[in-house]
N, C-alpha and C positions, 0 to 999 in steps of 0.2 A: 562797275559790275563785279570786277574781280575782288574789290574791297568788300563788297556786300557778301560775296561768297565766302571770303575768308572769315568775316565776322560770324556768318552762319555756321561755318565749320567749327569755329572756336566755341560758339555757344553750344553746338551739338556735342562737342568734345567735353565741355564742362558738365553738360547734362549727363553724358555717359559716365563721366568720372563720379558724379554724385550718385547715380544709380548703382554704379559698380561698388562704391563704398558701402551703400545700403545693403546691396546683395551680399557683399563680403561679411558685413556684420550679421546678417541673417544666417549665412552659412556657418559663421563662427558659433552662433548660438545653437544651431542644429548639431554641429560637431561636438559642442560642449555637452549637450543633452545626450548625444549618442555615446560619448565617452563615459558618462555617468550611468548608462543603462547597460546591464549585463547582456552580452551576446548570448545566443542560444548555447554555444559551446561553453561559455563561462558558467551559465546556469547548470549545465550538465556536469561541470567540473567542481562545483561547490562540494567541499568535504562535509561529512556529517558524522556525528557520534551516536551510537546506538547501544542498547542492551547492557547498561551498567550493572555490574555485580560487585557488591561490597564484600570485603573479606570477613571471615567469622569474628575477628576481633574489632571490626569497624574502623580500621585504620587505613585501608587501601581500597581502591576500586579498579577493576579491570573492565574495559569497554571495547567495543568494536569501532574502528575508524574506517569509514568508507571513502574510497578514492576512485576516480575514473581512469581506467587503463584503455586508452584509445587503441594502442597497438594490439591488445588482445580483445578489444571490443567487449569490455566487461566492467561492471561496477564491482570492485574488489574490496574486501574487508580484511584488516589485520587487527590484532589485539594490542591495546595500549594499557598501561597500568599507571595509576596516579596515587601519590601519597596525599592523604587528606590533610595532614598537619602542615606540610610545606607547600602543597599545591603543585609540586613538581610532577611531571609525567614523562614517560618514555615508551618507545615501542617494545612490546614483549615478543611479537612475532613479525617476521618480514619476508616470509617465504612467498613464492609465486602462488597465484590464485588466492583463495580466501581462507581465513581462519575465523570461526564463529562459535557461538553456543558455549561461551566460557563458563566454567563452574569451579568454585574453590573447593578443595578438599576440606572436610570439617576441621582438621588440625591446622589448616592455613598454610601448609607447606607446598601444595601442588595446585596447579590449575589444569583441568582437563578441558579439551576443546575438540571441535570437528574441523577437518580441513580436506579440501580436494587437491592439495599440493601434490607434486610428484612424490610417490611413496619411497620411504627408506628401505622397506622390506621387499625383497625380490618377489616379482610376480604380483605386485599390488595392482589391481585393476585401475586403468587410467581414468582420471576424472571423477572417481567415486569418493564421497566423504568418509574419511576414516577417523578413528578415535586416537587422540594424542594426549600426552601429559607433558607439562613443563614446570620446572621449579619456579616458584613465585619470585625468586631472586634473579631469574633469567637463565640464559644458557641455551643449549640445544634441546628442542622438543623431541620426545620419544614416541614413535608410532606404536600403537598397541594392537591395531586390527589391520587385516588385509582382506576384508570381506568383499563379496561380489557386488552387493548393492549398497547404496548409501546408508550410513548410520543416521537415523532420524533424530534421536534425542538421547540424552544421557543424564544420569544422576549418581552422585557418590553415595556409597554406603556410609553409615555413621562412623564406622571404624577407620575410614580413610584408606582401607586396603583393597576395596572392591568398587567397581563401577557397574551399574546396570545400564544397558542401552537397548534401544529398539531398532529393528531392521526388517525390511521386507525380505521374505524368504527368496532364495535363489529359484530359478526355474527348476521344477521337478524333472526327473529323468523321463517320465511319461510324456511331458510336453516336448522335451528335446527330441525324443524318438519320433513323435508325431511330425515335428518340423522336418526331420530327416526323410520321412516317408512321403509327406504330402506338401511340404513347403509351408510358407507363412500363411496363417489365417487365424482368426480369433472368433470365439463364440460370445455373443453379447450377453452380459450379465452372468458370465461364467469365466473359466480360465483365470480365476483369481489367484494372486500370490499374496498370502496373508502376511501381516506384520506381527512379529513376535518379540518377546523379551529374551535378553541374553545377559550374562554377567561375565566379568573378566577380573582376574587378580592383577593388581598394579604391582609391577616388579620393583624391588628396592635397588637403588644404585644403578649399576650398568647391566643388571641381569636382563636376559632377553624376555620379551613379552610372553605371557602364557597364552594358551589357546582359549578362546571364549567358550563358555558353557551355555548351552541352550536351557532356558528356564520354562518357556511355554512353547507349545507346538500344536499342529493339527489344523483342520479346516473348519473348525466350529466357530472361531472368532478371530478378529484382527485387532491388535492392540493399539490404543491411543495413548493418552497421558498416563503417567505412573509416578509413584513416590515410595520411598523406603519407610518402613516403620522405625520409630525411634530406637528400638533395640536391634535393628538390622536383621531380624529373622524373617520378615515378611515384606512383600511389596504389594501395595494396592494399585490397581490399574483399571482403566476404562477399556471396553472393547465392544465392537459391533459385529454383526454376523458375517460381514465381509468388508473389504476396503472401499466399496462403492459409495459415492456420496449419497445416493438415493437410499442407502441403508442407515443413515445417521440416526434415525429415530430408534434404532435397535440398540444403541449404545447403553450398556449397563456397567455396574461396578463389580469387580472381582478382587479377591486377595489370593496371592500365591505364596506358599511357604518355600523359602529359598532352599532349605536343606533337601527336600524331596520333590519339589515341583508340584505339590498338591494344590489344585485350584478350587476355590469356592466362590460362587456368585453370592454377593451380599445385598445388591440392589437391583430390582428389575421393574421399576415403575415405567409406565408407557412414556414414550418420548426419550430424548437423549439424557443420560446421566454421565457427567464427565468430571475430569480434573480433581481426583481425590487428593486430600491433604490430611495427614494424621494430626491428632491432638498431641500435645507434648507428652501426655502419659501413655499414649499408644492405645487407649481404650476406645476411641471414637474416630470417625473419619468425616471430614467436611467435604462437600462436593457441590458442583453446579448441576442444577436439575431444571427441567421444564415442568416438573410436578404434574405430569400427566396431561399437559395442555395439548389439545388437538392441533392447534395452530401455532406451533412453537417458533416458526420463522419470524413472527412479529410480536408475540406475547413476551412478557418479562421472564427472564431467567431468574431462578431463585437459588439461594444458598441453603443447603440442608445438611443435617448430620445424621449419621447412622452408627450403631455400635460396630466395632471392628469385626465382630463375629456374625454380623447381619441382624436384621430385625426391621421394624417399621421406621422409615426415615422421618425426621422432624424438620419441617420447613421453618426457617428463621427469618426470612426477609420479605414476608407478605406485604409489609407496609412500605418497602423501599421500591419506588416506582422507576426503576431503570434496570439495565442488565449489569449485574456485578461480575467483575472478573476476579475470581478467587486467587489469592496469592499464597497465603500460608496461615497457619494456626500458631500464634505465639503464646507466651505465658499469660498475657492479659487480654486475649481475644483473637478473633478471626479477622484477618486483614483482606480487604479487596479494593479494587480500583473501579471507578465508574465515571461515565460522562454525565455532565449536568449542563444541558444546553450547549453553549460553545466552550465550556470549561471542562476540565477533567481532573479528578482528585483521588486521594487515598482516604479510605474509610476503615473504621474498626467496629466490629460487631461483637457485642456481648452475647455469648451463646446461651446464657442463663436468662437474661432479661429481654433479649432480642433488640436492645437499644443500639442504634447505629450512630456513630460519631465521626464527623468529618475532621481529618487531621491536618491535611496539607494546606499551605497558604503561599501567596495571597489568594484572595477569592477569584480574581480574574486570571486564572492560570490554566494551562493545559499540561498536565503532568502524566507521565506514562512509565512503564518498565521499572516498577519498584522492586528493590531487593533489600534484604534485611541482614543485619549482623546476627550472630548466634543468639544474643539476648533480646533481639527485637527493639533495641533502644536507638540504633542508628540505621539510617535508610539512604540508599542511593537511588537516583531516578533521573529521567530525562524530561526536561520541561522548557516551556517558553511562555512568556506573557505577551500581551497584545503588541504587535509590531516588532517582535523580537524573534531571532533565530534560536532553535532549540539547542540547549547545552546539557551537559551532565552536571548534576548537583548532588550534594549530600546534606543531610540534616539530622538532628536529633528528633525523636518523635515529639517530645514536649520540652521546652517550647519549640515550635517549628521555625527554624532559621536557615534557609537555604544558602549553601555555600557553593559557588560555581567552581567547577574543576577544569572545564575545557574553555577554549576560546575560539570556537568554530566561527563565530560571527566576525572575527577579525578580517576574514577574506571578503566580507561584504563592504568593508570601509571603502569609501570613494564612489560607491554606487548611490544614486538617488532613487531609492525604492518607493514604490507606491505605499500610501497610507491605508491601513486596514481599520475598519470600524464596523461594529455590529449594529445593524438597523432592523427595524421591524415594520410590518404593514399588515393590513387585513386582507385576507383572500375573499373570494366571491361569497363563500358561505359564512363569513365572519370569523374564521379561524385566524389567530395571530400567527404570522410566519416571520421568522428571523432570517437574516442573511448577512453576509460579509460584503461590504462595499469597499472597493479599491478606488482611491482617488490619487491624482498626481500631486506632487509636492507643492505645485503652484495652483491648486484647485481654487476656482472662483465660483461662488454660488450665483453669479450674474451671467455665467456663460453656459451655453448648451453644448453637451459633449455627445459623441457616439457612445453607445452602450453595448457592451458584450456580456452576455450571460453565460457563465461557466457552471455547469451542473454536475454535482458529485454523483458517484455511483452508489450501489447498495441494494435497495433504497436506504438501508440503515447505515449509511455513511453520515458524516457531518463535517461541515467546513468551519474552521476556527480562524480568528483574526491574528494568526501568527505567521511568521515568514518561513516559507519552505522553498527549496530549490524548485524551479519550474520543471514540470514534467508534462508531456503531451501538449500543453498549451502555454505559449510564451507570454504569460500574463504581464510580467514586468515590461515587456516590449510593447504590448498593446497599450498599457497605461502611459508609457513614455511617448507613444505616438499620438496621444490625445484622447484616449477613450476612458470611460469609467467601466469598471468590471463589477458585476454583481454575482455573488455565489450564494444562491438561495438554499436554505435548509428546509426544503419542501416537506409536505406531510409524508410521514414514513421515516424521516431522518432519526438517527439515534440522538439520545440526550434529552428528549422532551417527553418521555414517558410512554407507557403502553397505549393509551388512548390516541395519542398523536400518531404513533407508528401504525395504528389500525385504520387511520383515516383514508388510506388509499386502498383498503381492501374492497375488492369489486369496483374499484374506482381508479385503477392504475391509469396513468396518462391523462385522464380527464381532470381529476383533482390536482395532479401534479402541474399540468399546464395552467390551471386557474391560479395556482400559487405563484408560478413564474410570471405570468402576464400581469397579475395584480401588483407584483413587485416592480415590474417595468413601468406600469401606469403610475405608481406612487412616486417614482423618480421623475417621470414626465411632469406630474402635477407640481413638483417642487420647482420646475423650470430648469432642471439640470441636464435634461436629456433631449437630444434631437430625435424625435420620434421616427424620422425617416432614415435613421442610421442605427438600427438595432440588429444584433446578431446573436446566435446561440450556439453552444458547443457542449459536448460532454462525452464521457466514456462509460460503457456498460449501461447501468440504469440511466445515467446522464445522457448517454447516446440514445437510449430509447425515448426519453422525454424530448430530446432534440429531433428525433425522427417524427414524433407526434407533432411537434411544431412545424416541421417541413410539410407534413401531409394535411394539416388542418388549420393553419394560420397564414394570413397574408401580412402579418405585422412585422415580420423579420425580413431583412435584406439578404442575409446569408446564414447558413447553418452548417455545422460540422458534426457528423454522426460517427462516433467512435465505438466500435464493437457493440452496436445497439440492436435492440429487438425491433423488428418491423411488423412481425405477425406472430401473435402468441401461439397459434396452432403450429406454425413452423418451428417456433422455439420449443414448445412442449414435446414435439415428436423427436427432436434432435439433441436437446440439452442433456448434460450429465447430472442435472439437479431438478428433476421433474417435480418433487414435492413442493418446491418454491411456488410454482404456478398454481398447483392445486390448492395450496393454502391461501394465497392472496386472492384468487378468483373463486374459491370455494366450489370448484367444479373442475372436471376434465372437459376438453373441447367436445367430447362425445356426449357428455351429459348436458352441457349448457353452451352450445355454440354461439349464442347471442352475446354472452358476456365476453367471450374471446373476440368477437367481432367489434363490440363496443370499445374495447380497450386496445385494439391493434391499430397502429398508425396506417397500415396498408388499407384499412377500411375507408379512409378519408382521402385517398390519393387523388381523387378527381379534383380536389380543391388545391392541390399542390402547385405552387408558383415559385418557391424559394430556391435559388441556387444552392446546391447541397454537395458538400464534400463527404465522402464515406471512406473510413479507414478501418481495417479489420485484420486480425491475425489469421493466417491461413489455417491453422490447426486449432482454432478456438473451439473448445468443447462446452464452455459455459454458455456463451451466446454463439452458436454455430454459424459459420459464414453464409449458409443459405439465406439468413436474414438480410445480410448485406446485398447479396445478388438480387434478391427479390425487390428490395427497395430501389436499387440502381436501375433495374429493368423497368420498373413501373414509372420512375421519373423520366427515364429516356423515352418511353412510349408516350408520355404526356408532354414531351418537348421541354422539360425543365432542365436547365443546366446542371449537370452532375459529373462528378469525377470520383472514381473509386481506386483506392490504393490498397493492395494486399501485401502484408508483411510475411514473407516466406519463412516457414519453420516456427512461427510464434503462435502461442495460444491466446488466452484472453488478455494478457498483459504484454506490452512491448518492453522487454526487460534489458535490452542492451543499448549502450549509448549511441552507437551510430544510427540504429533504427529509431531511437528516440529523437535524435537530431532530425531525421527525415519527417517524423510525425509532426514535430513542432514547426519545421520549415514549411511543410504543406499547409498547416493551419495559418501560419503567418501570411503566406502568399494568398490564400483563399480570401481572408478577410481584408487584406490590403486591396484586392481587386474589387470586392463587392461592397465593402463599407467605405473605403477611402477612394475608390475609383481609380486606382493605379492599374496601369496596363500590365498584364501578366508577362513576366520575363521569359524570354525564349531560352531554352537550354543552351548553354555555351558549348560550342563545338571546338575541339582543339585545332589549332592551326596545323595545316599539313606540314609534315617534316620534309625538308629538302632531301632529294635523292642522295643516297650514299655515293660519294665520288669514287670513280675507278682508281686503281693504284697509281696510274700515271697522273691523273688529275690531282691526287693527294699531294704528289711531289710538287706540282706546279703551284698549288694553292699555298703550300708551306713556303714556297719561295716568294710568292707575292705578299703573303700575310705572315711575316715572321712573328 
């Protein structure tokens, strides 16, 4: 009997050892996968290069390098400078906080920039962006302003001796007196502080900075974009009747004479007119216009020109079916950037023939932030191709041969990242929809995966098949965990032309959902997706579509709504951008309550079954937080699992790393619970500290434990 027991024990032990070895191999594989997957903190720490500016002679590039400062809870940027010939680069600024908005002086000797660093000048207001200049060869930056409010934008005069900048006016004495007498309060759509233009002389050598000179003033308009005339005697600028977003349609073009401050309006077409850029001879001005469109939130922007003295504008891009972003007017044409489906490129417009030519290459590239040398023969830009991280490049205009100046992607080495691929499908009404599908490195077409749909905002955003650091949603971790991720460019997305952008007019939510669910069904039909493990998430408009899914569909097992609309009437009455709703729904809620009902997730709440996470900024004015409270209460009343997280002090975006960490961890835990069936982790409570020993006890403890 004893022998039998020993044999049984031995066999059991062998079995345990075999299982243990298998379990160990499984654990090793899981650990290997985990080590190749970026943690949430690592994603938040990925460095990025932004806003490259090429020198006037086309030989160097200054750009912003963003890093994460956990101690200060900030994404901070400093300026770096690269030599195009050698490829070598080094830091130009390294002060605390951020340095941004770099601009070369036309003579190439100085770089002006904005920074909220601690000021050099006594009594500089804390945390406000001031204007600085630094030699292009390095050294100590010199502070030029100590203004009460942030400097918004800057541009050098052609003579390299002056800089124009814009700034919101300080509080007037009347408002300060009112606060002293009555305390803090504000009057809606009043109490405005206008933005105006200033100029400042740039001192030579170690001379102290001069006092800025006001160029525009008053309460008749608030300044937007601006640019100097080639001879430095005038500045063209856009301005609207006040700084309120609801007044954007009033933006027109003006020219101010620098010597005496005389202002002349030169364009006053209905709808926004913005971003003036002078012709090389100073006789004409190119600008972005909606050309009188009533529904400018979704119709094409156009490029037009007008005589510098004013007159009838001439629209040049009627046949270009996308929104052009005007960059500048060079010797051989007008340059602009535009998205083309999931690509983005540089274009040149011939103002005489209206012919548009695409310049940048390769075809499958997303390129942004173009800047030009003085002769417009060299260009710097930020770009990425499919499955690559964005870098700073330079190229000649013709032939286009991109040269990489940065190596941001080096920090991604060692990670097994998801593969991105553009796919397409047909929506319910036959419209072709594209999206970006994320698959794991070991993807098998014979296997069914959970599917998570991540929906961009806008609606005129667009997802591209390039690598970005994860924000809001830990996509790389979802894919490494065994999910596919679909990012649909639903109707209304940018890059697909005006007709496509207009497809969700009076159809918000309804058409968007059809685009999303048809994409899900297309992947199910391929045999790649487990239909019982599908989730959805998105921020802003993506949050709205996710709220629509929560309220009207039983196809999803979990949803995350970030800063999303739940009720268009609630949104309309509270948002800071009411024209958006009036244009997309072609009505106010008082004129057509039925269209507001049809497109509001809350109207379908009786169907809600899906566990929903809601995350929102406390001070969100774009999608005010009553939308989140309304959805949360309705789901709770219906007995649907719901959790709401409010980020204190934040607006529409969650812009600091620690709170971004929280957003991503909340999303990761929510989908782990409802897609993968993992039990929610209880918050860890710190172990109680032992009571502090008395003086006598300390002596005895020291004796016992030397």
